[in-house]
Phi, psi and omega in degrees: 000330180301321182291316179298318177295316179302321182272014174059037175055040178216154177293130182282351176267301186264343177085358180290155180218151182302333179297335181257337183228103186295338181268005184281131177245127179264143177236152171258120188252135170283119179294305170269115186303148178304322180294342178249037177068024175284132182270152176271075179229158185308319183294341182253009183241147180212149178271128177228150173282164181303318182296312180293321179297314180293333182276356180289117176209109004287161185292331178266111177238100180304335180298339180295336177301327181288344182271351178292148180295145179286138174229108188300331182271003183239131180294152178292145178268123182294133185291305186203090185208169177295331177297319177300311181297324178296316180294321177298317178300317178296321179297314181297320178296319180297320180294319181294331179287334184284000000 
């Protein structure tokens, strides 16, 4: 729900929201898919309507990172870079230490 609230209860691609379309279903989408080492963290999640979510082909679209709302006090999450992979590696090492 935090992601849907952050995205103001609307699809970040088409902008539709359930308040205007009673048949609209919102989904929380992993931008970098879980199967491709995408983490379930705020920076990797975005709200999409069922239609936009079903229409993603390929399912991993790095451009979706640009559709997340800007938060000035939070650093940008790299879409698809060696820095991203480095951070994922550091995260995995930190979990193994705990």
